[in-house]
Structures are given as C-alpha cells and as structure tokens.
N, C-alpha and C positions, 0 to 999 in steps of 0.2 A: 535453391538454385539448380540442383541436379534435375528437379522435376521440370523446370522451365527448359533446361537444355534438352531433355527428352521430348517435350512437346514440340519444340521447334525442329528438332531432328526428325521426328516422325512426320511432321508437316512437310518438311523439305524433301524427305525421301519419297513421300507419296506424290508430291508435285512432280518429281522427276522419276516416276515409277519405271519408265522404260530403262533408264540408265541403272536404276536400283536393281531391276530384275537381271539385266546383263551382268552387273557387278556380282550379285549374289550367286547366280548360276555358274558364272566363270570361276569365281573363288571357290565355290563348293566342290566342283569337279576337280579343279587344280589342286586344292588342298587335300582332297581324298587321295589323289595320286601321290602326293607328297607323304601323306600318312603311311600308305602302303610301302613306299620306297624306304622311308626312315625306319619303319618297323622291321622290314626285311634286313636293312643294314644293321640295326640293333641286334637282331637275332644272330646274325652272322658274326658281328664283333664280339658277342658274348658266347660264342660257340664253345661248348664243353665247360664253360666257366662255373657251372652249378656244382662241380666237384669241389669239395671243401679243400682238398690238398692238391689242386691243379698245378701249383708251382713246384710240387715235389714228385709229380708223376712223369715218368719217362717211358719210352718204348724203344725196343731194339731194332736197329737197321743193319743190313748187311751190304757192304760195298764189294763188288766183284768187277774187275776189269773196268773201273771207272763208272759202273752203273750201280745205283743205290736203290734198294727196295726195302719195304717194311716187313720183311719176314726174316726168320733165322731158323736154326735147327731146334728141334723140339726138346732135347735133353738139357739145353743150356740153362733153363730156368732153375731146375733143381740144383744144378752144379753151382750156380751163382748164389743161390740162397744158402748153400752150404759153406761156400768159401769166402763170401764178402759180407762183413758185418755192417757195411754202409747201407745195406738194403733192409728196409723195415718189413716189406711184404712184396709179393709178386703173384702174377696170375697169367695164364694163357687166356686168350679169347679165341677159341679154335672153332672153325667150321669144318665139317666133314660130311655129315648126312643129316637129313631131317627125318627123324623117325615118325612112324605112325603112332598116334596116341589114341587109345580106346578107353571109353568109359561108358558102360551100358551099351546102348545101341549107336552111340556116336563114335565115329572113327575119323580123326582129323590129322592133317600134317601141317606144321607151321615152322617158320624159320627158327632154327635152333643153334645156340652157341654153347660150346663146352668150355667150362671155366674151372678154376681151382678154388679150394676153400677160402683163400684170402681175397677173393674177388671183391667182396664188400669192404675190405680194409683199404683196397686201392681206390675203388670208385665209390661215389656217394649216391648210388641208386637206392631209392627208398622202397621199403616193402609196405604194402597195404595190410597184408596179413603175414605173420611169421616173425622169426627172430633173425636179424641180419648176422649176428655173431655165430649162429649154429646152423643156419638154413642149408649150407652146402657141405656140412660135415659128413652126413651119411653118404655112402657110395651110391645108393639107389635113390638119392634125393632128386626131386624135380621141382623147379620154380616156374610158375606160369605168369604170363601177362594178364592184366585185367580182362582184356578181350577174350583170351583163351579160357580163362577161368569162368567167365560169364557164359561162354558157349557150352562148356562142359557141365557146369554145376549151377548155373543160374546165379541168383543173388547170395547164395549160401557161402559161408567161409569154408573153403575146401581143404584147409590145412589138416593133415592127418588122413586124408582120403587116398585110396589106391588108384593107380592108373596102370594100364597094360601097354607096353611099348612093343611095336612090331609083332604083336600077337603072341609074344613069348615071355617077356620079362616084366615083373611087377615093380613099380616105383611108387614112392609115397610123396605126396605134395607137402613140401615144407615151407612154401611161401608163395605169395602173390605180389608181383611187382606193382608199385604205384606207377602211374602214367609216366613214361619216359619223356623228358622234354624233347620238343621237335628239333632243337639245336644241339642234339647229342650225336657224336660220331658213331656211337654204338647203339644199334637198334636191333632188338630181338624179341621174339614172342615166348621162347622157352629156354630155360637154362638147365644144363645137365653137368655132372661132374666129368672132368677130363679122364678120370679113372675108367669111365665107361668106354672110352676110345681104346684103351690099352687091351681090351678084350676082343678088339676087331683085328684079325690077322693082317689085313692089308695096311691098316694104320700102323700097327706095331712094327711091321717090316720097314716102313718109311721113316719111322721116328728114330733116326740115327743121327750121327754127327756130320752127315753130308747134306741130306735133303733139307733145303731151306723153305719150309712152308708154314712155320709156326709164328703166330703173333704173340709177342711177349711184352708184358707191361710191368713196370717196377715202381714201387713207392720208396723213395730214398728217405733216410732218416733226416731229421731237422739238422740244419747247419752243415749238411754234406753237399759239396758242390759236385756236379756231374763229372768234372775233369778228374776228381780223385778216383772215381770208379772207372772211368773210361781209360785211364792210364794203365789199368790192370788187365784190360781186355785182350791186348795182343798176346800176352802170356797164356791166357785161357785158350785162345785159338791154337796156339802152338802146342799146348799140352793135350787138348781134347779133340779138336777137329780132325777129321780123317785126312789122310795124306793128300787127297785130291782137292781138299778145301783149304789148304794152308795159305792160299793167296788171298783169302778173304779178310776183310776188316769188319769187326763188329762195332757199331756206333750207338751212342745214346742220343736220343732227340727228345726235346720237351714235348709233352703230350698236348700242350697248347698249340703246337704247330702241326698236329696230326692231320687235321682237315686240309691243310695246305699241301701236304704230301699226297693225300688221297685224291684231291681235286686241285691241280695246279692253277686252274682259272678262278679259284675261290676268291682270292684277294682282288682280282680284276672285277668280279661281280659286285663286291662291296664298293669298290671305288666307283664303278659305273653307276650303281644305285644312288650313291651320295652326290655324284656330279649331276645326274639327271634331276634329282630332287632339288639341288641348288639352282639349276637352270629353270626348272618349273616355278620355283618360289620367286625367282627374279622376274620371270615373265608375268606372273599374276600380280606381283607388287607393282610393276610398271603399269600394267593394265588398270589396276585400282587407282593409281595416281592420275593417269590420263583421264579416266572417266570422272574422277572427283574434280579435276580441273574443269572439265566440260560443264559439270553441273554447278560449280562454284562461281564461275565467271559472272553469270547474271546477278550474283549476290554482292557485287562490288558496292552498290549503293547502300545495301543493308549493313555491310561491314563498316563503311565510312560513317554512317549515321551512328553506329554503336560507338565508334571512336569519338565522334562529336559530343555525345552525351556522357562520355567519361569511361567507356569500357577500356580496360587494359588489354595489352597483347595476350596476356595469360588467359583472360576471359574468352577472347575470340578463339584462341587455340583450343580451349576446353570444349567450346561448342562444336568445333570441327572434329575433335577427337571423339566426342560422344557419337556423332553421326557415323563416323568411320567405324567405331567400335561396334555399333548396332549391326552394320552390314557384316563385319568380320565375325562377330559372335554367332549371328544367324548362319553364316556360311560354315563356321566350324561345326556347329551342331548338324547341319545338313551333310557336310562332308564326312563326319563321323558315321552317320547312318548309312550313307552311300558306300563308304569303305567297308563297314562291317557286314552289310547285307548284300552287297553286290561285288565290289572289287576284290575283297579278300577271298570269298568263295571262288570267283573266277580265276584269281591268281593261283590258288591251291589246285584247281583243276588243271591249269596249265603246267604246274610243277609235276603232275603225273607221278605221285608216289614219293617224290623227294620232299625235303623239309617243308612242312606245311605251316602257314602263318596262322596264328591265333592270338587274340588279345587277352592277356592275364592282367587284370586291373591292379594287382599288387606288384608283381614282378616287372610289369611294363610301365609303372608309374613314372620313372624318369623320362621315358620316351613320350608319354602323354604330356608331361609338364613341358618338355622341350617343344612339342608341337604347339601347345598353348602359348608358350613364350614367343615362338616365331610369329604366331598369329597376332599377338599384341604388338610386336615390333612392326609388322606390316600395317596394322591399324594406325599406329602412331605416325609412321612415315606418310601413309596415304592421307591422314588428316592434317599433318603439319605442312606439307608442301603447298597445297592450294591456299591454306590460311596465311602463310608467310607471303605468298605471292600477292594476295589481296591487301594485306597489311602494308605492302611495299608501294601500293599505288598512292598517288597524290590525293589527299582527302577531298580537296575542292573539285578536282576533275571527276572523282568517283561519285560524289554527291550529285553532280550534274549528269551522271550516266556515261561519262567518257572513261572508257576502261584504262586508257593510257595515252600519254602524249607520244609514246614511242610504240608504233604498231608491231615492231619486232621484239618487244620486251619479252624475255623468257623463251623466245622461239628456239634458241640454240639448245637449251636444256631439254625441251620437249622433243626436238628433232633427234637428239642423242638417245633419248629413251626409246623412241620408235625404231631407230636404226638397231639398237641393241636387241630389242624385242624380236624384230624380224630376222636379224642375224642368227639368233638362237633357233628360231623356227626353221630357218633354211638348213642349219646344221643337222637338225633332227630329220628333215626331209631327205637330205642327201644320205645320211647314215642309214635311214630306213630302206631306201632304194638299194644302197650298196650291200646291206646285209641280206636283203631278199635275193639279190643276184648271186651272192656267194652260196646261199642255200640251194638255189636252183642249179648252180654250177656243180655242186656236190651230188645232187640228186640225178642230174642228167649225165654225169661223167661216165666214161667207159670204165667199168669196174674190173674188166678183165675176165669176166664170166657172164653167162647168159642168165639173167634173173627172171625173164618172162616165161610164162607157162609152166612154172614149177610149183607144185603143191607139196608142202612138207607136213608130215604127220609126226606128232610127238609120241613115240612108242615106248618111252621109259615110263611105264604105268604102275610101277611098284608091284610087281607080280608076287602073289602069295607063294607060288611054287615056280621057281625059275626054270627048272628042267621041263615041266609040262608046257610052260609058256614058250620056251625056245623050240620045242618039238612042234607044237601047233603053229607057231609063227613061221616055221620053215614052209609049212603048207601054204600059208598066205603068200609068201614070197614066190613060191612056185606058180601060183595062179596068176600073179601079177605079170610073169614073163609072157603069158599068153593073152593078156588083156588087150582089147582093141583100143582102149583109151590111153594106154601106156606106151610111150616111145622108148623110155629108158627109166631105170630107177636105181637107187643105191641106199643101203642101210648103213649109217655112219654115226660116229660119236659126235661129230660137229657138222655144221653147215658153214658156208662162207661168211655168215654174219654171226656165228656163235662159237668162235674159237675161244678156248679157255686160256687163262694166263698161266701157261705151263712152259717153263724155260729150262734149258740146261746148256752146258758148253760142249761143243763138238770140235774135233780137230782132225786134219788128215793123218792117216796112219803113219806113225813115225815122225810126226812134226808136232809134238805136244806144245811147242811154244807158239803155235798159230791157232790158238783157241778162238772160236766164234760163238757168240751167244745165240742160240736158236730158239724160236718158239716151235714146239713139237707136239705132235698128236698122232693118234692111231689113224692110219689111212684105211680106205675102204675100196672094195672092188666096185668098179664102174662109177666111182665118185667124180673123177675129172671129166668123164664122158657125159654124165648126167648134167653137170653144171656148165658144160661147154668151156672148160678151162684148157686152153691149147698147150701143147708140149713144144718145147724148143728142141729137145733131143731125147732119144730113148723111148721108153714105153711106160705104160701104167701097170698097176697090179692086175693080175689075172688069176682066175680060179683054175685055169688050165696050166698054170706054171707053179707047181708045188714047191719048186726050188726057191720061190720068193720068201717062204718062211724059213727054209734051211739056211739061206744065204743072208738073212736079215736085210732084205731089200728095202731101200728107202727112196723116196722121191723128194727133191728139193726144188726151190724156186730160183729165179735169176738173181735175186738179191743175195741168196746164200752163195751162189757161184762167185759172184763179184766179191763178197766179203772174204771168201777163201782164197781169192787170187787166182782162180782157175779160168781157163778159156773153154775147156770141155770137161764134163763131169762124169758121164756115163762110164761105169766100170771102176771108178775110183773108190777107195775105201775111206770110211770115216770111223772114228772112235768117239764114244760118248764118255765124258768125264764120270768117274766112279762107276764104270761099267766095263766088264771085260770083253763084251761082244764087239765084233767088227761088222760094220754095216757097209753094204754095197749099193752105190747109187745106180739105179736102173733108169731114171728119168729126171728131166728138168722141165718144170712148167714155166710159162711166162708169168711175170709178176701180176698178181691180182690183188685187189683191195679187200682183204678179209676183215678190215675194221674201217671206221669212218675215215673220210679224207682229211680229218684233223690230224691224224698220225701217219708217219711214214711206213712204207712197206718194209717189214723186217725179214731177216732170214727165216725161212719156214721149212720144216721137215715133216714128212709123213712116213711113219714106219708101217710095215705090213701088218694089217689088223686081223688077218685070218680070213676064213671063208665067210661068205655072205650069210648073215643071220640077223636077228632082231637086235638093233642097237638103240641109241637115244632118239635118232631121227630116221624116218623113212621118207626119202625125197623122190618124188615122181615127176618126170617131165611128161607133160600131156601132149598127145597128138592133136587134141582140140580142146581148148579151155571150156567149151560148151559141154563136154562130157564129164566135167569135174563133179557136179552134183550127184550123178549116178555112182561114180567111183567112191565118193565120200560115203554114201549110204551103204554100199557093199562092204567097205572096210570097217565101218562102225559096227555092222552086223557081225562080221568075222571076229573083230577084237572083243566083242562082248562075250564071246565064248571062252576067252582066256581068263585065268584066275587072277584078276587085277583089282587093285584098290582104286585106281583112277580110270576115268573114261578117256577114250581116244580124243585127242584134240588136233587141230591142224591150222596152218596159216599159209597164205601165198607168199612166196619169197619176196615179191615186189613190195608187199605191205611191210614185211620185216625190215627190208632195206630202208624204207621210209621212216620206220620207228627209230632207227639209229640217229636220225637228224631231228627227231621230235623235240628234244630239249632246246636246240638252237632255233627251231621253228617257233616254239612257244616264246622264246626270248624276243624273236622278231615281232610276234603278235603284241607283246607287251610294249615294245618300243613304238610300234605303229600306233597303238592307242595313245601313248604319251605324245606322239607327234601330232595327232589330230587335236589333242587338248591344247598343245602349244600353238598350233595354227589358229584355232578358234579364239584363244585368249589374245593372241597378237592382233587378230582382226577386230576384236572388241576394243582393244586399245586404240587402234587407228580410227575406228568409228568415233570414239570419244574425241580424238584430236580434230577430226574433220568437223565435228559438231562445234568444237571450240573455235576453229578458224572461221566457219560460216557465221557464227555470232559476231566475231570481230569485224567481218567484212560485209555485214548485212546491208549497209548503206551503199557500199561500192557495188554490190550485186544489183541493188535497185536502180542505181544510175546507169549501169551497163544495159539493163533490160530496157530502160526508157530510151536509150540511145540506139536500141535495135539489136542488141546481142541475143543470139539464140540460146536455147536451153543447152544444146551441145557445146557451144563455145564456153558458156559459164561453167558447165560441168568439167570440161577440159581444163579450164583455168584453175579451178579449185583442186583438181586431181593431180596436175603435173608435178607439183612440189612433193606430194606424198609418193608418187611413183618414183621420183628421183631418190627419195629416202630409201625405198624398198630396193632399188637398184644398188645403192650404196651398201645397204645391208647384205645384199647378195655378194658384192665384191669383198666384203669383210668376212662373211661366213664361209664362202667357198674354200679358201685356203685352209681355214681351220678344220673344215669338214674333211678335206683331202688328208691332212695330217692325222686326224683321229681315225680315218678310215684305214690308212696305212698301218697304224698301230693295231687296229682290230684284226686286220688280215694276217698279222704275224702269228696269231693263235692257230693258224691252219697250215699244215704241211703242204697241202695242195690247194691253191687259191686262184680265184679269178683276178684280173687286173682292174684297177679303177678306170672306168670309161668316161670319156668326155660328156656323153649324153646324160649321165647322172646329174651333172651340174646344169646342163641345158634344160632338162625336165624340171629340176628343182626351181630354176629361175622362172620358167614359164608358169609353174604352179604358184609360186610366191607372188609374182607380179599379177597374174590373173586373179587370184583370190583377193589381193589388195585392191585391184581396180573395181571388182564387184562390190567390195565393202565400201570403198570410197564413193562409188557412184550412187549408192543408195542415199547417202546423206547429201551429196552434191546436187543430185537431181531434185531432191526435195527443196533445197535452198533456191535452185534455179527456177522452180515453178512457183515460188512464193509471190504474192501480190506486191509489185514494186511500190505501190502507193504506201502500203503499210511499212515497207522497208525504209522508204525515204523519211517517214515520220518518226522513225526510231531515234531517240535522243537520250 
C-alpha cells in the first residue's frame, strides 16, 4: 500500500511541479532559518551547563551604594577557604596581563587567565593532555589551548616541554585544554597560576581588602544552601575589609546566572530567537497548507471516487500525509544543508568573535530531534487540512466535478490564515525599519566630540626595553609637533571609545556622606583639544603648568557636577575613597558619549597623567585626511626602530565608533534576512490561495469575458478581496509592531521615537508586494480562453 501511496504522491507532485517547487524552496529556506534560531536558543539555554557541578558553583558579587558588580577584593578567597567549611573548593579567574610566550623562534601573545590549583575542581573543563588533578600545582605551570599548542608544538604532545615567558621566566607545559564549548562564559587560550601575579609589584599593591577587581568562584559542598554561607558574609566584611569598604555587601550568586549579569540583554536574545522561530514556523506552515489546498482542490473527483469504491477516511488521509511528508522531508534535508553550509557560517561571521554556532551531532541530538518533530507536525497539518476539506464535500457533487454547493465553504478559515501570515510579515517589516532607524540614530547622534579626521595609532607595542622605547618615543612626538599633516595630537591611556571599566567613589572634601561613583582614568595633555571636547568651565591639563601634578589636578564632566550637587566646580576639592590625596578640579567638560548610546553618561574623572610621552594610544587630528597615508608610512618607519614585539597598528576613529554598534548592526542584518523570508513565504501562500479561488471561479471568469469584461476588470475583481485581507493584516499587525518596538527601544538609554512613516512604508510595501503576487495569477486567469472556461464541469 505504501508503494502505491508513493507512486500517486510522486505523480501528483510532478503534475503540480510549480507549486511543489515553491513549497520545497519556501520550506527549505524557512526551516533553515528555524534551525539556526533554535540551535542558537538551545546553545544559550544550556549556557555553562556542561559543568558537572553547575548547581553548586557560585560567584561573589559586591554591592556598593545600590550598584552590584561581579568583582570583589582579592584576599577574600583564601580567607573564606580558611574560615568556612561549607566551601569545597574555590578559585580566582583573574586577568591582568597577557605575557609573551616564546618557544624556539616563535613568540606569541594570547588571552591569559590566572587561576588557582582548585580551578579544575570547580569547573569541568577537560584536558586533551595532562592530569586535571595536578596540572596547576606547580607554580611555574602553564596550560595551553589546542590552538596555542598546535601553533607552538605542532601535533606533538607538549606536556613536559619548556616555554619562556616575557623573555625571562621558564615555565613547563602541564596540560593542553580540550576545546572549550562555545556556550561557556569562560574563554581563554592560556592558564597560569595566580601565584605568578603576586610577584608583580603593581598587582600585589592592589591586592588588598579595598580594591575590588578580583573574580572569585566557589564550589559549595553538597546539601549546603547558599543562604547558609551568605549569612556569614557581613561578619567577614566587618572583620577584614578596610575601613573605607565597610559599606559594601558581599553576595553569592549562582553561576548559572553569570551570563545574565555579564550580558543583561542575554535573556532577551533567547526570547527573541524563540519568538522569531515560532513566527517563521507558523508562516511556513500556513504557506504549506495554502499551497496544498490549491493543488488538492482539482482532486475532489479523485477523492470522491475513492470513497465510492470503499476507501476509508484513514486511507485518504494517509495518501495526503505521504505527499506532504515527501515535500517536508526533502525540505528538511535541503534546509539542513543550507543551514550548515551557508546560514551558520554567515551567522558566525556576523557574531564577530562572540559565541559561534556549531552542530555537534551527539550533544545537539535533542535539538535535531525537536526540529524533525516540528517538521513532522507541519507535514501532518499540511496533509490533514486539505484532505479533511475534500472529504467534507458531498460525494455526488464531487463526482460531477462540482467542488461545493456553497462557494464560500472554507473561505473564512483560509482568509484567517492569510491575514495571520501577512500580519506577521508586517510586524517583521516594521521591526526591521524601526531597528535600522535606531542604529542610524546612534551612529549619527552628536557624540559630544569630533570623530572626523582623527587617526589613532596603538602604541602599546610590548617594548622589550621600556626606557629605550620611551626615550626614542619622545623624539617621535617632538617631530609630530612640526609635521604639516598634524593639526593636534595627544598620547593617552584611553580614547573616547576605549575607556576602561575602572571605578571608585569620590566625595567633596569634608562631606564623606556624599559619595559618588566615578569612572576614572589618567588624563593626557592635549586630549580634550585633539578630540574637540568642549569645556563648560576652567581649563585642561597643560605641560606649562607643573602645579597640575603637585595639586592633583582633575577634570570632571557635567554628569559628575550634577551628581555632586554643585553649580560650579572649578577650584573645589575632591577626595577619593581609600586614598589620602586631595584632588583639585581645574575644569569641567561638556558631557560626551564615551560608550555606546545604549548606556547613560556616567560621572567621569580624569586625573593628571603627567608629561606627554608614549602611552597606549597616539591620536592625531589631521589637517587633511589625504595626508594620512604619508604620515602612516613615516610613523611605521619610526616605530620599527623601537625595541618592540608588536608592529604599529592604527585605526580611524570614525571606524572605531561604528564598531561599537556592529553587534546590533549584525542583529539588524539577521532580522532583515528573516523578514525577507517571511515576506516571500507569505507571498507564496497568497499565490496558492489566488490559484485556489481562480479554479473555483473559472466559469464565472469565462462568462464575464464573454459579456465583455476586460482583463483589467477581471484582475481587479480577483484581487480586491485579497487586498482587503492584506489591509486587515496591516491593521492587526501595526499595533502589535508598535508595542514590540516600544519594548525594544527600552534597551537603549538614548533612543529615537517610533515614527508614523514606519507604518506607512510597511503598509505600502505589504500591499504592493501582495498586489504583484496576486496579479501574476489573476492576469493568467483573465487571459484564459473563455470557451475552455465555460466547458469546465
């Protein structure tokens, strides 16, 4: 019987090959998008879940003045391991510097994390080579990722081999990490012992009971609830924290929530992916049902004859299920190939270094089974609906070729499907337009500084001899002062798009109860002039004013003045918590956006950074952008003379500003692609319904033509009902799109408003695309020979 079903199915699919092709292509592309979205959601929902003890892993947070961050003081881990038996193991995951690693003639620098010996007790990262129990015990141990090990040693097992760090210290390779899952919060290429850091004077100086820069992770013993340990932490703060840190609270948070703290929009991404996948699945299901209805209608006589000769409802349903399953299975195979070889690589490229998608046939089997299950459900629905419709016709009328005594039979259900399909497409269109406008708003917004004609050189080149580099670098700066291509320049630790996450509390002298949390950094001479950051009052740092160093001169922004409750700031004194120095405000800048417009402008402070010398960035304002290539060549030649491990690199500030918005730009690109798929699928569905209607009204069309109706009038007659449906879909979809758009804009501190023309453009596009789609089939019906139409029975 199955063989007969297959023969008939193949015969019918080939007979209606245009609809079959539209169905298969639409399903394949739509399902491929669903596969990528579900895979992305699955990776996110299982984030960090590969750790065997995920339910017992916690990380420390610090709450200060109502602000919570995922850092704490460095000595706290050793103290807690000593005092609290509830803890089974603990480790830091500390970043400080990325040392240069040399083996033979290879000298590389990779992202390095400093961890404690119990790191592998807390986390379930696997080693390809080495022993997890002992790999971090030696103080001079180094663990490499597969990529780094391959780079340095090729395919050989490097355990036991020696490496030289920063040209001075010998380390022994004790392990090679297996590939770290993409959905891991912790990603690194090199692991070193935290004991290494204690040999660095600048680190040891800051590793006290005040400075909160340490990331601490704990594994609690079984049957220990976090509240048992958290209740003891206030006493720990009171006993050990410095006097200036007594107002802090130390909190425990489950490691399963770590990604949500690091990325507050993470849950929104998951929800968005699931909603879009659901919308797409709904659209392609409706499309498949509509097209199946269009191809099934001419088979009314066939179904009636089957019933006459004794076929049961089950047999008829099975026939239609087989046909639908053939289309869906073919589409699943094609969608899988399309997803693996095109969509996933394109998605990973858009992610630009963030979590990359990959299919692991063993760990991702639940996702694969889910997608197959969804495909089978779609096949069953698409096969059942037209079969039940035909089985519901009167057998006598169907045998005679009369589809129904009621020409409106089933019309309401079909109209509902097309309205729903286009409403979803309209939501996608409006959402895409709105997101694009928000991105453009952020890119074109007045940032408060001049980003044009600024060339920034990265001058932190890991110099082998800092003293020689600084001496020779001073000569480079002196030449720049006379260069015809240079209007102004500054050598600074930061740029307006590269501020570090470095905070501390400041308060007006004598008013310790008025603490304000500042982002602070070293200021540079000529920094505000080069970037065109205007002053509200006072002056900037000057090499001609040595007292700036003696008086601890600082420059703050308007947001800081407002937070401190001042109306004027120049000459006023500030104190920094845990610091005896008194700072004098010499200037106030206008507020400028030193981070993306997704976040608010915070109080900002620059302290005097000393005389002009080589820092992390050399920023040059050009007199003419056309002179940039010559200047770049000159500086590359000059910096090659310095004893550095890295070559000089550069970027235009405008490009760096655009990079800030690259992730959301990429998100817009993905949503745009999905929108195109949704529109194409909706058009395929309406194409099928138009074909269905024209087959029902073929005799009517013939009569109208005989009586003199033109092709235009017949096309308009067949199109108007569908245009009404699209307009109804627009009326339903627009309010939903406005509501979703308002929710989306809440993610941005500075945002554009939702404009009326978003909806007008979406309406024009939806109606225009629908009319073109409808007209293709309507004109074909209107041009048909009326003699043949009238003979249809």
